[in-house]
Structure formats: structure tokens, C-alpha cells
N, C-alpha and C positions, 0 to 999 in steps of 0.2 A: 504493498499500500504506499500510495505517496500522498503527502497533507501538503496543503498550500496554509502556512502559517500567515494570516494577514492583519495589517493594521498599523498604529501607530503604537504598540505596545511599549512598554518598558523593559528591556532583556533582564535586570537586574531585580523587577519586582519578583517576589518567591515564588506565585502561581503560575507565571512563565519561565521559570526556571524549572521547576518541578514538572509541568507538561512538558518540556522541550526535554529535558533529560528522560521522562518516563518513554517518550516517543522514541528515541534513541535507543534506550536498553529494551525495547520491543522490536527492533528491526526495522520501524517505520522511516521513513525516509522522508525530510521536511524541506520545503522550497519555502523560504523566506520571503514575503512580499510585505517588507516594512518600511516605513517613512517616518521621519521625525517633526515633519513642517505641519503648519498650521493653516487653518482657513483652506481656500480653495487650493492652495499648493498641495495640501495633505492628500486630498481626492483626485487630484490630475496625477499628483505623482505615483500612488495607489495605482490608478488607471494603468499608466503605461506600463509600471513593473508588473501587473498581472497578465497584460496582454502579450509580454515575452512568454509566460509559463503557463498560458491559459489551457494548454491541452496536454498538459503534462504532469497533472494531478488527479486524484481520485475525490477528494474532498477538501473542500474549504474551511478552514478554523479561523472565525474572528476572535482575535486575542484578547483579554480583558484589557479594558482601557478607559479614559475618562470621554472618549466620544462614543456615546451610547446610539449613534446612529448610523455606524459601520455596517451593521450586519444587513440593511436595507440597501444600501450601497454595494455591498459584496453579491447579493441577490440579482440586484440589477446588471452587473457585470459578467457574473459567472453563470455557466451552465450546469455547474455541479450542484451536489449537496452542499448547503451553508448550513454550518453549525457556528451558535454563538456562546461562548465562553463569557456570560454576562457575570458569574462567579457570585454577585450579590448585587440589590438594589440600591442605586444611587441615588434614587427618588426616597426609597426609606432611609437611607444615610442622612437625606437633605432635609427631610420632613419630621423623621421619628428619631433619627439615629441620636440625638444628644438630649433625649428624652423629653423634649417640648415639642408640640406642633407648631411648626413655622408657617406664619402667612403665605397663602398661596400666592407667590407672585409670578410673574413671566417665565423667569428661570425655572420653578419648580414643575409647571403647568409643561413647559417645553420638554423636559426631563420625561416626565411622566408619557407624555405622547411618545415620546422617541423610544421609550422602552417598551412601552404596548405595541409600536407599529415593528420594531427590533423584533419582538417575541413572535409576531405574525409572519414577518418575514423569513425568519431564519426556519430550517427543516428540523433543528434540535437545539436547545437550550441549555446549556450547564449550568449548575448552581451548587453550591457549597453544601448545603442541608438540605433535608426532607422538609423541614419548617421555613425554609426560603421557598421552596416550590410550592408548599400551600400558600404563602403569602402571594407569589406571583399569579399562580393560579387564580386565586379570588380577587385579587386586585386588578388584574388584566383580563379576566373572563376568556383563559387560556386553559384548554384540558390538562391536567396534569402528565400525561402520557407525553405530550412534547418536550417535557423536561427529564433530564437526568442528573442524578446526584452525582458530583465528582468531588472528592474530598480535597481540602487545600493540602494536605501531606507535608512533607517537609525535605528538603535537599542539603541533608548532612553529612559531608564526608567524613568529619572526624571521629574515631572510635570513642565511645563514652568511657570516662575515666570515672573508677571507682573511689579513686583517692583524691582527698582533700588537701590543697594546699593551701599555705598562706595566711591561714587565718584561723583561730580557734574560736570565735565565733560562731553561732548559730546563725547562718546567712539566710533571711529570705528575700527572695528576686522576685520583681516586677519591673516589665518592661511593656511598651505600648504609647498610642497616642493618649493623651490626658483627655478624658471625654466623660461626658455622661454614662455612656455605655461601658466604660470600663470601670466606673465606680471607684477611682483611686481614692475617694474621701472615706470609704469603708475601710482600706487599707490603714490609711493614718489612724482612724478611730481603733481600729485593733491594735497599731502600734501604741496608742496612747494607753489602753488598756494593758500593754504588755511592758511597759515601760520599766515597772520594777524588775523584771528578767534580765539581769544585766547581761547575760551570754548571747540574747537577742538583737540582731540587728537587719533593718531593712534597708534595701538596696531599691531606691525607684528610678528606673531609667526612661528618658525620653522626654517629651513636651508635647502642647498643645494647647485646645480649648479652655481646659480645667488646670492647667499646670499652675498659675498664680495663684488661684483661690487655694488649692491643695497646699501648694507651700505655704500659703501665708496661715492656712491651719494647723499645719504642722509647727510653724514657729508660735504660732497662739497658744498653743500648747508647750511650748518651750521642749519638746522633744528631743533628746539627743540620740536616741537608736534610729533614727532616718537618715540615710545618705542620698541626697538629690542629686542624679547623675545626668545631665541634659545631653543631647543626642549624640550619639557615638555610632561609628559604622557597624554593619552585621557582624563580623569576627568578633569585634569587642564586646558586642550583646551576648554572643555565645560564650567567650570568654568569662564575662564575668555571670552568666547562667549556670557553668559549669564548676564556679567556684561556689555554688549555693548547696544549700541543705533541701530548700523547697522552693519551687516555683510556683507565681501564682498566674491564675487566669483572669476571668473578668467577673464583675461583683456587681454592675449598675442596674439597678432595678427599672429599666426601660424595656419597650417592645422590641427594641432591635437587639440587646442583650439577648432574649430569649431564642432567636432564630440563627444565633452563630457559634462556630465552633473555631475560636481562633487560632489563627497559624502560629502564635507564640505558643499554643498548647501542644501541636505537633512538634515544635521544636524541642519543646521540652521533654516530651517524652521519647523521641529521637536519642536526647542527651543523657536517657535511664534517669531522669530527675521526678520525685514524687511531686504531683499537682495537685494545689487545690483550686475550686472555681467554685462559681455559682452553681446550683442545682437547677438547670433548666431543659425546656423538651429538645434543643437540640444537642445539648452536651448529652443526654441519655441516647440518643440515636447510637453512640457509638461508645460510652464509656460506663462502667460499672462501679457503683460507689463502694470504695472499699476493697476493690479488686484493682482497679489500674487506674483509680483518682480518688479524691476526697472531696466528697460535695460540701459546701456549706449554704445557708440558708440565702436567698438573694436579697442584696442589698442591706446587709446585718452585719456589722462590724463587730459585734460581740459573738456571734457563733463564728466567724472567720478568726477571732484570738483562739477563740475555745480548740478549733480544728487545729490551727497551730501550734497549740500548746502540747495537745494529744499525739501529733507527729512528733514534734521534739522530744516528748517522754516514752516513745515507744518505737525503738529503733526497729524491730522486727515489723511493724507495720508500715515503717518509711522503706524498707527493702520489699515488703510484698507489693506496695504500689509502684516504686520505682521498676521491678521487673515488670510487674504486670503490663504497666504503661508501654515499656518498651519492647514486649513480645506484642503486643497491641499493634506499635507501630510498624513492628517488622511485617507481621501479617496483614494489616489493611492499610498503612499509609505512605509507604517508600510510592516514590516515582514509578517504578515498575509495576508495581500493584496496583496503583490506582490508575495507572494509564491503560495498562492490560484489560484491564474491564472495559475501559473506554474503547478501547480499539475493536473489541468484539460488536458494540455496539454501531460504533464506525461501519464495520464491516457488513454490518445489516443494511444501513443506508444505501451501501454501494450496490449491495444485492438488489436491493429493490429499484434503485435506479437501473441497473442494467436489466431486470426484467421488463421494466415500465418501457423502455426504451426498444427492448427487442421485439 
């Protein structure tokens, strides 16, 4: 099989790295049709690059990007099956992702229209969770059969280390964009409860919407057990996660939180780290409490603090969850496994097309 990987995608974005590596490991040839231009130049450039390879591939995949109408454009210029890797809804993120409903302005209405029309134009739409499939189907009136869940997974080349170096502290690691979806304020609240535990330290990595408020909250509490680390590159994030005893997922009590399995959770289990995250419908699609993750109540800093203490005090449970998460990653979330399942579906699309043309 040959695939045209199409769009203005970021090659360094984890979703694209995972899919491209997975295709390679499954023996699929990739013909990249990529442009980083903007506006009319983007569409013109993609049109001519596609023209040169238009007869050389079997399926066109519109890669995940911020340009949500490329699936319609691809359907217009290609006579092959078009797959749109939406991954998640940008409209959902814009309207509900921060925990509050944003007034419906022109940008939001345009985003909603683009996503709906792109779903209709594509032959198959890829999303990260069943909860997102449910959301897309209900929001845009599209049958669920048109969607396929493709986990985010992680592309982690390093071998997980079981030895800690560099600190005697019990380190809690969080990284991500600061937003109400992430619920960093609940991590800060847990740190307040645990400030008397002198061995526990929190590393909070990243920045974003709620960073100033979350940092102000920690300073208002005069917390000495939190270290704020602003944006660092991906490798440094992995280094920090590898030095941790526990990695954290998401905790915000928002509609969007309940529909996602964060990329950072896949990275953590790939590093064989025990993870604590909010108990949500999306997380339950993949994880089992106390087998490969430890769940806490959503939007509850007291329960998060209790779960951190439980793992600190129970080494056997930490090891069980870390090993269970790592095995889950190997079985369900490596690039090769994720894309192997997708390739089967793509082969079905190609077969249907050949029969209809025959």
C-alpha cells in the first residue's frame, strides 16, 4: 500500500511522528505532500505537489493540523479515498476546552462549519477516543460508522530506566499546557495538602492560559514543594518524567477533559511510570484502575493528594501500576500496533473502491 500524507502538518507534532513511524514499521510507503505556506499559497502549493503524485498512491490521509478544511480540498483534487485525521475537535476546544462556553463569534461558527463539512467530505475520520467519536457524531449529525478510533500513542525510543538518579525526593511530575482542561489548580491544591511531607516535591512543566493564575495560587500558599519549569523541549520533558516517581494526567472538571486520553499519559506509561489521572469515560476506554493507572475523582485536589500519598506509601502498588501501564503500552499503543490496526481499515477502503470501480 502507498499513502499520500497530505497537508500543512507539523512533522514534530507527536501525532504525526507516531503515525509516520507506524506506517514505516508496517511496510507502508509514504508519499508526503506537505506545505508550510499560509492562505492561498498553501492550497496552490499542495495542488501542484499532489498533481505530480496523483496516480502513485492508494489512499490520501489529510494529516492533523490547524487548517480544518483541507479534507474538503483533498476530496476535490483527489480521485482516491480520503481519510481525515481530525484527532480531536478544534471547535470543541475553542468553545468548551477551557471549561466555559465562549460566545459564538465568526471564528467559532466557521470552525464548526469547516469540521462538519470536512467530516462529510472524508471517507473516514480518525479520532483519539470513542468519547470524541460520540461527540462528533452527535454534534455534526454524522453516523458513527464513518469514524475510527486511533489512539494517540507515543514514539519513545529510549529504554525505560528503573533506577532513579539525582534526587532522594519523591518527585511528582506534571507537564502540559496550563488550561482548565488540565486542572493545574487541583495539583497546586494537592501540593498544599502535602506541604508537610518534606520528601514530596512537585515539578510542574509548561505554560499557557492558566499559568499566571496557577503560579499565583502556589505563591499565595507560600508553597516550597513546587518547582515551576517553563517551556522546555520534548527530550528535556522526557528526562524530567524519567526522574519522577509519579506522573500526572489531567484533572480539570470540564466536558473536554472527559473526552480525551492525553498524549502525556501515553508517554508516561511508555517510560514505565505510574500515572494518576482523573477518572473519566475516555480514560476508562483503555485503563483499569489499580491495574495500569490510579484514578482520582475529577476536579478534586483532596482525592488527588490522597492518591499521591497512597502510591508513595505502597511501593508494590507503584510497581504494579507502572508495569501494568508499560505492558498496556506495548500491547495497545506503540506506533506499530496503532497503525497496524489502521492499515487493516485502509485496506478495506481500497478494496471497496476497487470493487466499485471494477
